[in-house]
C-alpha positions as CSV (number, residue, x, y, z in Angstrom):
1,M,-12.4,17.5,-44.7
2,S,-14.6,17.4,-41.6
3,V,-13.5,18.4,-38.1
4,P,-14.2,15.7,-35.5
5,A,-16.7,16.8,-32.9
6,P,-15.3,17.5,-29.4
7,K,-15.9,14.8,-26.8
8,P,-18.7,15.6,-24.4
9,S,-17.5,16.1,-20.9
10,P,-18.6,13.4,-18.5
11,S,-21.6,14.3,-16.3
12,S,-21.1,14.7,-12.6
13,S,-22.8,11.4,-11.9
14,A,-20.4,9.6,-14.3
15,R,-17.4,11.2,-12.6
16,W,-18.8,10.2,-9.2
17,L,-19.2,6.5,-10.3
18,T,-15.5,6.4,-11.0
19,W,-14.5,7.3,-7.5
20,P,-15.6,3.9,-5.9
21,F,-13.8,2.1,-8.7
22,R,-10.6,4.2,-8.2
23,L,-10.7,3.6,-4.4
24,L,-11.4,-0.1,-4.8
25,M,-8.5,-0.4,-7.3
26,L,-6.2,1.4,-4.8
27,L,-7.3,-0.7,-1.9
28,A,-6.8,-3.9,-3.8
29,A,-3.4,-2.9,-5.0
30,C,-2.3,-2.0,-1.4
31,A,-3.6,-5.3,0.0
32,G,-2.1,-7.3,-2.9
33,F,1.3,-5.7,-2.6
34,A,1.3,-6.1,1.2
35,A,0.6,-9.8,0.7
36,I,3.5,-10.1,-1.7
37,W,5.8,-8.3,0.8
38,V,4.7,-10.7,3.6
39,V,5.4,-13.8,1.4
40,V,8.9,-12.4,0.5
41,A,9.6,-11.6,4.2
42,W,8.3,-15.0,5.4
43,S,10.4,-16.9,2.8
44,T,13.6,-15.0,3.5
45,G,13.2,-14.7,7.3
46,K,14.0,-11.0,7.1
47,Q,11.9,-7.9,7.3
48,C,12.7,-6.8,3.7
49,G,12.1,-3.1,4.3
50,W,13.3,-2.4,0.8
51,M,10.0,-3.8,-0.5
52,V,8.2,-0.6,0.5
53,L,10.1,1.2,-2.3
54,V,8.6,-1.2,-4.8
55,G,5.2,-0.7,-3.1
56,A,5.6,3.1,-3.7
57,L,6.1,2.5,-7.4
58,D,3.1,0.3,-7.5
59,V,0.9,2.9,-5.7
60,A,2.0,5.7,-8.1
61,W,1.4,3.4,-11.1
62,I,-2.1,2.4,-9.9
63,L,-3.1,6.0,-9.2
64,R,-2.1,7.0,-12.7
65,L,-3.7,3.9,-14.2
66,S,-7.0,4.4,-12.5
67,G,-7.2,8.0,-13.6
68,W,-7.0,9.6,-10.1
69,P,-7.1,13.4,-10.5
70,R,-3.6,14.9,-10.8
71,G,-2.1,17.3,-8.2
72,G,-1.4,17.5,-4.6
73,Q,-4.3,15.4,-3.5
74,R,-3.0,12.4,-5.6
75,A,0.5,12.9,-4.1
76,L,-1.0,12.9,-0.6
77,V,-3.1,9.8,-1.3
78,A,0.1,8.1,-2.7
79,A,2.1,8.8,0.4
80,L,-0.7,7.6,2.7
81,A,-1.3,4.5,0.6
82,T,2.4,3.7,0.8
83,A,2.3,4.1,4.6
84,A,-0.7,1.9,4.7
85,I,1.1,-0.8,2.8
86,A,4.0,-0.7,5.3
87,V,1.6,-0.9,8.3
88,L,-0.4,-3.7,6.8
89,A,2.6,-5.7,5.7
90,N,4.3,-5.3,9.1
91,W,1.1,-6.4,10.9
92,W,0.9,-9.6,8.7
93,I,4.6,-10.3,9.0
94,I,4.3,-10.2,12.8
95,A,1.1,-12.3,12.7
96,V,2.7,-15.0,10.4
97,H,5.7,-15.3,12.7
98,L,3.7,-15.4,15.9
99,G,1.3,-17.9,14.4
100,E,4.1,-20.1,13.4
101,M,5.5,-20.2,16.9
102,L,2.1,-20.5,18.6
103,G,0.5,-22.9,16.2
104,F,-2.1,-20.5,14.8
105,D,-2.9,-20.0,11.1
106,P,-2.0,-16.4,9.9
107,L,-5.6,-15.1,9.9
108,D,-6.3,-16.3,13.5
109,S,-3.0,-14.9,14.6
110,A,-3.7,-11.6,12.9
111,L,-7.1,-11.3,14.6
112,R,-5.6,-12.1,18.0
113,L,-2.7,-9.7,17.7
114,G,-3.3,-6.5,19.7
115,M,-2.1,-3.0,18.9
116,Q,0.4,-2.7,21.7
117,H,1.9,-6.1,21.1
118,A,2.1,-5.4,17.3
119,W,3.7,-2.0,18.0
120,L,6.3,-3.5,20.4
121,L,7.2,-6.3,17.9
122,A,7.3,-3.9,15.0
123,Q,9.7,-1.6,16.9
124,L,11.9,-4.7,17.6
125,A,11.8,-6.0,14.0
126,N,12.3,-2.8,12.1
127,S,15.8,-1.4,11.9
128,A,16.7,2.2,11.2
129,F,17.2,1.2,7.6
130,D,13.6,-0.1,7.4
131,L,12.2,3.1,8.8
132,A,14.3,5.2,6.5
133,M,13.0,3.1,3.5
134,I,9.4,3.8,4.6
135,A,10.1,7.5,4.8
136,V,11.9,7.6,1.4
137,A,9.1,5.5,-0.2
138,M,6.4,7.9,1.0
139,V,8.3,10.8,-0.6
140,L,9.0,8.7,-3.7
141,A,5.3,7.8,-4.1
142,A,4.2,11.4,-3.7
143,L,6.7,12.6,-6.3
144,L,6.0,9.9,-8.8
145,S,2.3,10.2,-8.6
146,R,2.0,13.9,-9.3
């Protein structure tokens, strides 16, 4: 009976090559989920703040799936990625609604939207429930991704 040989540890260059893949996978997941949130919000005519909770689950799953190193750093990345989903989705929700009213397509509207205008409209659109969902989702993403 032979004992299987231990797996060789990946070289530092091989580990470095996985970082761009992990980051690209996380960015694609965040952008994709924000797009889903925008479509749901646009079709219902509501802000749909609860979607950020599903986004937190998606971020935690993607970080585990991509092999992001465990620990506090992964929890911090998960919380920040969840916040990024909320910001990106809110920006596009505002852009879609403004574009509809002003006759612009969503991309043109998003490019014309300024930070102050977006901030003002986000404050008006998001209720206390939506803000609470964002905070809960950031904690949830951090806990689930550890």
